C-alpha positions in Angstrom: -39.6 7.8 48.0 -41.6 8.0 45.3 -43.9 5.5 43.5 -41.2 4.5 41.1 -38.7 3.7 43.3 -41.0 1.2 45.5 -42.1 -0.2 42.8 -38.3 -0.5 41.6 -37.7 -1.9 45.2 -40.3 -4.4 45.7 -39.1 -6.7 41.7 -35.6 -6.3 43.5 -36.9 -8.0 46.6 -38.7 -10.2 44.9 -36.2 -11.7 42.5 -33.4 -11.7 45.3 -35.4 -14.1 47.2 -37.1 -16.3 44.2 -34.3 -16.6 42.1 -30.6 -16.5 43.9 -28.5 -19.5 44.4 -27.9 -17.3 48.2 -31.2 -15.1 49.1 -30.2 -12.0 51.1 -32.2 -10.3 53.2 -32.2 -6.5 54.6 -33.1 -4.8 57.7 -35.0 -2.0 56.4 -35.1 0.1 53.4 -31.7 2.7 53.9 -29.7 -0.5 53.6 -31.4 -0.9 50.5 -30.7 2.5 49.3 -27.5 2.4 50.3 -26.6 0.0 48.1 -28.2 1.1 45.5 -26.8 4.6 45.8 -24.9 6.0 42.8 -22.2 7.3 45.7 -21.6 3.3 46.5 -21.2 2.3 42.8 -17.6 2.1 41.8 -17.2 3.6 38.1 -15.6 4.9 35.4 -17.8 7.6 34.8 -17.7 11.3 35.1 -21.2 11.5 35.3 -24.2 11.5 37.5 -26.3 7.9 37.7 -29.5 8.0 38.2 -31.6 5.3 40.3 -33.3 3.8 37.9 -29.0 3.1 36.2 -27.9 2.2 39.5 -30.2 -0.6 40.5 -29.4 -2.7 36.8 -25.4 -1.9 38.2 -26.4 -3.2 41.4 -28.0 -6.1 39.4 -25.0 -7.2 37.3 -22.3 -6.4 40.0 -23.2 -7.1 43.4 -26.3 -10.1 43.0 -25.6 -11.2 39.6 -22.3 -10.9 38.9 -21.2 -11.2 35.4 -24.5 -10.1 32.8 -25.5 -12.6 31.4 -24.3 -13.1 27.7 -26.4 -13.8 25.0 -26.1 -17.5 24.7 -28.0 -17.8 28.8 -31.4 -17.9 28.9 -32.4 -14.9 30.4 -35.4 -15.3 32.9 -38.7 -12.9 32.4 -37.9 -11.0 35.3 -35.1 -10.1 34.5 -36.3 -8.4 31.0 -38.9 -6.9 33.0 -37.2 -5.3 35.1 -35.0 -4.1 32.6 -38.1 -2.7 30.7 -39.3 -1.0 33.5 -36.0 0.9 33.8 -36.3 4.2 31.7 -32.6 6.1 32.6 -31.2 3.1 30.5 -29.4 4.0 27.6 -30.1 2.0 24.4 -26.6 0.1 22.8 -25.7 3.5 20.7 -24.4 0.5 18.2 -21.0 1.2 16.2 -19.8 4.1 15.1 -19.9 6.1 11.9 -17.4 9.1 11.6 -13.9 8.8 14.0 -13.8 9.9 18.0 -10.7 11.8 17.1 -10.6 12.6 13.2 -7.7 14.4 11.9 -7.9 17.9 10.7 -6.2 16.8 7.8 -7.2 13.7 6.4 -10.0 13.2 8.3 -9.1 9.7 9.5 -9.2 8.3 12.7 -6.3 9.5 15.5 -5.3 6.2 17.3 -3.3 5.3 19.9 -0.9 3.6 18.2 0.1 6.4 15.8 1.7 10.1 16.5 -0.6 12.7 16.5 -0.9 16.7 18.3 -4.2 18.2 19.8 -5.0 22.3 19.9 -5.3 23.3 23.3 -8.1 25.9 21.7 -10.2 24.3 19.0 -9.0 20.6 20.5 -8.7 19.5 17.2 -6.4 16.6 16.8 -3.8 15.9 13.4 -1.5 13.4 13.0 2.4 14.1 12.5 2.8 13.1 9.0 -0.1 15.2 7.6 1.1 18.3 9.6 4.7 17.2 7.7 6.4 17.2 10.8 9.6 15.2 11.2 10.2 12.5 14.4 13.5 15.3 15.5 10.2 17.6 15.8 7.7 15.8 17.6 10.2 14.8 20.2 11.2 18.6 20.3 7.9 18.7 21.1 7.6 16.2 23.4 10.6 17.5 25.6 10.1 21.2 25.6 7.7 25.0 25.5 8.3 25.3 22.3 5.1 26.9 20.5 3.3 25.6 17.7 0.4 26.9 15.3 -2.6 25.1 14.6 -3.8 24.8 11.1 -7.3 24.7 11.6 -7.6 27.8 14.2 -4.1 29.3 13.6 -3.6 30.5 17.2 -0.6 29.3 19.2 -0.3 26.4 21.2 2.4 26.8 23.8 1.9 23.6 25.6 1.9 19.9 23.3 -0.6 17.5 23.8 0.9 14.7 22.2 -1.4 11.4 21.5 1.2 8.4 21.6 2.2 9.8 25.3 1.2 7.6 28.8 2.2 8.8 32.1 3.1 5.3 34.7 2.6 6.7 38.0 0.5 5.7 40.7 0.1 8.9 42.0 -0.6 11.8 40.3 0.2 14.2 42.5 4.3 12.8 43.1 6.9 14.9 41.2 7.6 14.4 37.5 11.0 13.0 37.7 12.6 10.0 36.1 15.3 8.6 37.5 13.3 9.3 41.3 11.5 5.8 43.1 10.3 6.9 46.5 11.0 4.5 48.3 7.7 2.6 50.3 7.5 2.6 53.9 4.6 1.9 56.4 3.0 4.6 57.4 3.9 6.1 60.6 2.3 9.0 63.1 5.5 10.9 63.6 6.1 14.1 61.9 9.6 13.8 62.1 10.6 10.2 60.9 8.1 11.3 57.6 10.1 13.9 56.7 13.1 12.7 57.1 12.1 9.8 54.6 10.9 12.3 51.8 14.2 14.3 52.4 16.1 10.9 51.9 14.3 9.6 49.1 14.6 13.2 47.5 18.5 13.1 48.1 18.6 9.4 46.2 17.3 11.4 43.2 19.3 13.4 40.6 18.7 17.1 40.2 15.4 17.9 38.5 16.5 21.1 36.3 14.1 21.0 32.9 11.2 18.5 33.6 11.0 16.6 30.7 7.6 17.6 29.6 5.8 20.4 30.5 2.3 19.0 28.6 2.6 15.4 28.6 5.5 13.3 29.1 7.4 11.3 26.5 6.5 7.8 25.9 9.7 5.0 26.2 7.9 2.1 24.0 8.4 2.8 20.8 5.1 3.1 18.4 4.6 0.5 15.4 5.0 2.6 12.8 3.6 0.9 8.8 6.8 0.9 7.2 5.8 -0.7 3.9 3.1 2.1 3.8 5.8 5.1 4.6 8.2 3.3 2.6 5.8 3.3 -0.3 4.2 6.7 0.0 6.7 9.3 0.7 9.2 10.5 -1.4 13.6 9.1 -1.1 15.9 11.0 -2.3 19.5 9.6 -3.5 22.1 12.2 -4.3 25.2 10.8 -5.8 29.5 11.5 -6.9 28.9 9.1 -9.9 32.6 10.2 -11.4 31.9 8.5 -14.7 28.6 6.3 -14.2 29.7 4.7 -17.4 31.9 2.3 -15.3 29.2 1.7 -12.9 25.9 0.1 -14.3 26.1 -2.9 -12.9 26.5 -1.6 -9.2 24.2 1.3 -10.0 21.3 -1.5 -10.7 22.2 -3.2 -7.2 21.8 -0.1 -5.5 18.7 0.9 -7.1 17.0 -2.0 -6.3 18.1 -2.3 -3.1 16.9 1.3 -2.1 14.0 2.0 -4.6 14.8 5.7 -4.4 12.3 7.9 -5.9 14.6 10.1 -7.9 18.3 10.4 -8.3 20.8 13.2 -8.5 24.0 12.7 -9.9 27.0 14.8 -10.6 30.3 14.1 -13.0 28.3 11.7 -15.0 31.3 12.2 -17.6 28.0 11.4 -20.5 28.2 13.2 -23.7 25.5 13.1 -26.0 26.2 9.8 -28.1 24.9 8.3 -24.8 22.0 7.1 -24.0 20.4 7.2 -21.2 18.8 3.7 -21.0 22.1 2.7 -21.5 22.8 2.9 -17.5 19.2 3.4 -16.3 16.5 1.1 -16.0 13.6 2.1 -17.8 11.2 2.9 -15.2 12.8 6.2 -14.8 12.4 9.4 -17.0 16.3 11.2 -16.9 16.5 14.7 -17.3 20.4 15.5 -18.3 22.5 18.1 -18.7 26.0 17.4 -20.4 29.3 19.1 -20.2 29.9 20.1 -24.1 33.7 20.9 -23.9 34.4 17.9 -22.6 33.6 14.2 -21.1 33.2 14.9 -17.6 31.0 17.3 -15.5 27.4 17.1 -16.1 24.5 16.3 -14.2 21.2 14.1 -14.6 18.1 14.0 -12.3 16.4 10.7 -13.0 12.8 10.1 -11.1 10.6 7.0 -11.4 7.7 7.1 -14.2 4.9 7.4 -12.4 5.6 10.7 -10.5 4.1 13.7 -12.5 7.9 15.8 -13.8 8.7 17.9 -15.7 11.9 20.3 -17.0 12.1 23.7 -15.9 15.2 25.2 -15.9 18.6 24.5 -17.6 21.3 26.7 -17.3 23.8 27.6 -19.9 26.6 28.7 -17.8 26.6 26.9 -14.7 25.8 22.7 -14.1 22.6 23.3 -13.2 19.4 21.3 -13.7 16.2 21.6 -12.2 12.4 19.6 -12.5 9.2 19.8 -11.4 7.4 17.2 -9.6 3.2 17.4 -9.3 2.2 17.2 -5.6 -1.3 16.8 -4.5 -3.5 19.6 -3.9 -1.8 21.5 -6.7 1.5 22.0 -5.3 4.8 21.3 -6.3 8.6 19.8 -5.3 11.7 21.7 -7.3 14.6 19.3 -7.6 17.5 20.8 -8.4 21.1 19.1 -9.2 24.0 21.1 -9.3 28.6 20.5 -9.6 30.6 23.3 -9.4 34.5 22.4 -10.6 37.0 23.1 -8.5 38.8 25.3 -10.8 35.8 27.8 -10.6 35.9 30.1 -8.5 35.4 33.5 -10.1 33.5 36.2 -9.1 31.2 36.3 -12.6 30.2 32.2 -12.0 29.3 32.1 -8.4 27.0 35.5 -9.2 25.4 33.8 -12.0 24.8 30.9 -10.7 23.2 31.8 -7.4 21.2 34.7 -9.3 19.9 31.2 -11.2 18.5 29.9 -7.7 17.5 32.9 -6.9 15.0 34.0 -9.7 13.8 29.8 -9.8 12.5 30.3 -6.5 11.2 33.3 -6.5 9.1 32.1 -9.5 7.8 28.7 -7.3 7.7 31.0 -3.9 5.0 28.2 -2.5 7.1 25.5 -4.4 9.0 23.2 -2.3 12.9 22.9 -2.6 15.7 21.0 -2.9 19.0 21.6 -4.0 21.8 18.5 -4.1 24.6 17.8 -5.9 28.4 18.3 -5.2 28.9 22.0 -4.3 32.5 21.8 -3.6 32.8 23.9 -0.4 34.9 21.8 2.6 36.0 25.2 4.5 32.3 25.6 5.9 30.7 24.2 8.7 27.2 24.3 8.3 25.7 23.9 11.1 27.3 27.0 12.5 27.9 28.7 9.1 31.5 29.5 10.0 34.2 28.7 7.5 36.8 27.0 9.0 39.3 26.5 6.8 41.1 28.0 3.5 40.7 25.7 0.2 39.0 28.6 -1.3 38.6 32.5 -1.3 36.5 33.2 1.0 34.1 35.4 -1.5 33.3 32.0 -2.5 32.4 30.5 0.9 30.3 33.6 1.7 28.2 33.9 -1.3 27.1 30.3 -0.6 26.6 31.6 3.2 24.7 34.4 2.0 22.4 32.4 -0.3 21.5 29.8 2.1 20.5 32.5 4.3 18.8 35.0 2.3 16.5 32.3 0.9 16.1 30.5 3.7 17.3 27.0 2.7 19.0 24.5 5.4 21.8 22.2 4.2 20.5 19.1 6.2 24.1 16.6 5.2 25.9 16.2 8.7 28.0 14.2 8.1 31.2 13.9 6.0 30.7 12.6 2.8 34.2 12.3 0.7 37.4 11.8 3.3 36.8 14.1 6.3 35.2 16.3 4.8 31.3 17.7 3.4 31.7 18.0 -0.7 28.4 16.5 -1.1 25.3 18.9 0.4 21.7 18.9 0.2 19.6 22.2 0.6 16.4 22.3 1.4 13.2 25.2 2.0 11.3 22.9 4.3 13.9 21.3 6.7 10.7 19.9 8.9 9.6 17.7 5.6 12.7 15.9 5.8 12.7 12.7 7.8 15.9 11.4 8.0 19.2 12.0 6.2 22.4 9.3 6.2 25.3 8.3 4.3 25.8 4.8 2.3 28.7 3.7 0.9 30.5 4.8 -2.7 29.6 3.4 -5.8 32.6 1.5 -6.8 35.9 3.0 -6.8 34.0 6.1 -6.1 35.5 8.5 -2.9 32.3 10.4 -2.6 29.2 9.0 -0.4 26.1 8.5 -1.1 23.3 11.0 0.6 20.5 9.2 1.5 17.0 11.4 2.2 13.7 9.9 3.2 11.2 12.7 2.8 7.3 13.1 4.3 6.7 14.2 1.2 3.9 12.3 -0.9 3.9 13.1 -4.5 1.0 12.8 -6.9 1.7 9.7 -8.8 0.0 8.1 -11.9 -1.7 4.8 -11.7 0.8 2.1 -13.7 -0.6 1.1 -17.4 -0.6 -2.7 -17.1 -0.8 -4.8 -20.1 -2.4 -8.3 -20.9 0.8 -11.2 -22.2 -0.2 -14.2 -24.1 1.8 -17.1 -23.1 1.3 -19.0 -27.1 4.1 -21.2 -26.4 1.9 -22.9 -23.5 -1.4 -22.4 -25.6 -3.9 -25.7 -26.7 -2.7 -25.6 -29.8 -4.7 -29.0 -30.9 -7.9 -27.7 -28.8 -8.0 -24.3 -31.2 -7.7 -25.9 -34.8 -10.7 -28.5 -33.5 -13.1 -25.2 -32.7 -12.3 -23.1 -35.9 -12.7 -26.6 -38.0 -16.4 -26.6 -35.9 -16.7 -22.6 -36.8 -16.2 -22.9 -39.9 -19.6 -25.0 -40.7 -21.4 -22.9 -38.6 -20.3 -19.7 -40.0 -21.6 -21.2 -43.5 -24.7 -21.9 -42.4 -25.9 -19.0 -41.3 -27.2 -15.8 -43.2 -25.6 -12.4 -42.3 -27.5 -9.3 -43.9 -24.4 -6.6 -44.0 -20.3 -7.2 -43.6 -20.5 -5.8 -40.3 -22.4 -9.0 -38.9 -20.3 -10.9 -40.0 -16.8 -9.4 -38.9 -18.2 -8.9 -35.4 -19.5 -12.3 -35.4 -15.3 -13.7 -36.1 -13.8 -10.7 -34.1 -16.5 -12.4 -30.8 -15.7 -16.3 -31.7 -12.1 -15.5 -32.1 -11.4 -13.5 -28.4 -13.5 -15.9 -27.1 -11.6 -18.6 -28.3 -8.5 -17.0 -26.9 -9.3 -16.2 -23.9 -10.1 -19.8 -23.2 -7.3 -21.5 -24.9 -3.9 -19.0 -24.2 -2.7 -18.5 -20.8 -2.2 -15.1 -19.8 -0.5 -13.2 -17.1 -0.2 -9.3 -16.5 2.4 -7.0 -16.9 4.6 -5.7 -13.7 6.3 -2.7 -13.0 8.1 -4.3 -10.6 12.4 -3.4 -11.3 14.4 -6.7 -10.4 17.6 -7.4 -11.5 17.8 -11.0 -13.4 21.4 -11.3 -12.4 21.1 -10.1 -9.2 21.1 -13.4 -6.7 21.0 -13.6 -2.6 24.8 -13.8 -2.2 25.3 -9.7 -3.9 22.3 -8.6 -1.6 24.4 -10.4 1.3 27.7 -9.1 0.6 25.9 -5.2 -0.3 24.9 -5.5 3.2 27.8 -6.4 4.8 29.7 -3.7 2.7 26.7 -1.2 4.4 27.7 -2.0 7.3 31.5 -1.9 7.5 31.3 1.0 5.8 28.7 2.7 8.7 31.1 1.1 11.4 34.2 2.0 9.7 33.2 5.6 9.7 31.7 6.0 13.0 34.8 4.3 14.7 37.6 5.4 12.3 39.6 2.3 13.0 42.2 1.2 10.0 41.6 -2.5 10.6 37.8 -1.3 10.1 38.9 0.5 7.1 40.8 -2.8 5.5 37.4 -4.9 6.1 35.1 -2.3 4.4 37.2 -2.0 1.3 38.1 -6.1 1.3 33.9 -6.4 1.4 33.5 -3.7 -1.0 36.4 -5.1 -3.9 34.6 -8.8 -3.2 31.5 -7.1 -3.7 32.2 -5.2 -7.0 33.7 -8.4 -8.3 30.7 -11.0 -7.9 28.4 -7.8 -9.3 30.3 -7.7 -12.3 31.1 -11.4 -12.5 27.5 -12.3 -11.7 26.1 -9.5 -15.0 29.2 -10.5 -17.5 27.5 -14.1 -17.1 24.6 -13.0 -17.4 25.2 -11.1 -20.8 27.4 -14.2 -21.8 24.1 -16.0 -21.8 21.8 -14.0 -23.4 24.3 -13.7 -26.5 25.1 -17.4 -26.7 25.7 -19.6 -29.2 22.2 -20.9 -30.5 21.8 -17.3 -31.5 21.4 -18.7 -35.2 18.8 -21.1 -34.2 17.1 -18.9 -31.3 17.4 -15.3 -32.4 14.2 -13.9 -31.4 15.5 -14.7 -27.8 18.3 -11.7 -28.2 15.6 -9.5 -30.0 13.4 -9.7 -26.6 15.8 -9.6 -23.7 
């Protein structure tokens, strides 16, 4: 034993006999070394512990109990003992950089977030930053599917899921879902032990493919910041209007409840004499392609004004319209609205449409493509690309199937949109960026369901412009008049050298007076329906639940209940909208004409 250890042991004996309430004696120095040995101290540490650090942990756990908090006075002997411990590390303080930073956004990968790690470079990535949807993430946790790391470009054959945890007392036991080994007392009989294991295994289900090859899937649902997810990512709804001008009130209720970023519409039945502001709110920028021959057909794409958009293609032959949306990192998203009339089955029309879509994708190869609308292709079973019906000629179905295969487009609508047929489709070039796709009840008396799609795409949004509005009807006019009278005498008594100084003095005084005496408010960019009350919102939610239940059960009783709620909600919406318009154009328009103009 060297001099340093002997000096430490002397302090330990001195402290134990003078400070503690129950002194302890030792028979020999070997007993003290045994207590101070790092092998006899239970710590959650994988690194070897020096003797100096062992003294500190021994004092904390074995003799002094919990280490004194800052509110408890520490004796001088304890301070002296801590000062001579050279192997004790100081407090590192708060961490400046995250322990597990994301390879894309550089933010911390926390336990409450979904993330994956690369086995080669040991780099963590947020699932949302990787552009991976929920189904793909769960598929990686359940199967041995290789994925490529964006940092080192190496394949990973075994996944490491961040929010997974293995709940098992024995780390060497068999990974099985429904098997629970029966506990029994230890026995020396080998045959009895083997028999108990076989009996326990017989109660389990067959193993088959393990639930997870690298890390098991957690059974608990992690909290998700829904507000951030809904506000940042793009939401798209595809609607077959069948005359949008007859469904203005219902459309405003739908926008108020779903808050979509992009509206892809077909069969608008509009013409050039109609303004887009007649049926859509002011916070949407509308691009239209009306049918010039009659008042039917037509497509539109409406985007929120905080998105940076531009019209890039309008077809002359087909009802086809494309809009470009800017994304971060100089990327873009191409949204296309398409409507094929049921009577257009000629080869020239189909080939022209396919050629325009192909040329558009070739011009923007690095963009994310979304093509939605009513294709009128009920004969195609899109999951397996099979033609099962004979509603249209086979060459029509085959050309659209070949287009999807050649351009690597995936059709994501997996439910019926009109009775027992899937007519409204949504193609995308990046299916991994689609979070979910669900069905909403039709708009008004339309027979086409609405397709709502949430993506994992974060667009580049413009900062909203807010303006200050002075409420002069609440201004203190008497005080303003009094201060103006006082300022008149002050202004006349002053000597000004030039006209600019006089104007600056008047301007400064006037602005300060308005700020102090006139209340103000900032404009809001949030869209709200002034006539939509709680009863309308409640009926809309009940109608949506009834529609979901009717499509699931296919029971006539559920369909009757949905139709009743649909008629009731439509009647309530139109009554509230008409009453609001009547209140605006009321009998006092002669006395208060500004009310009509401001509205």
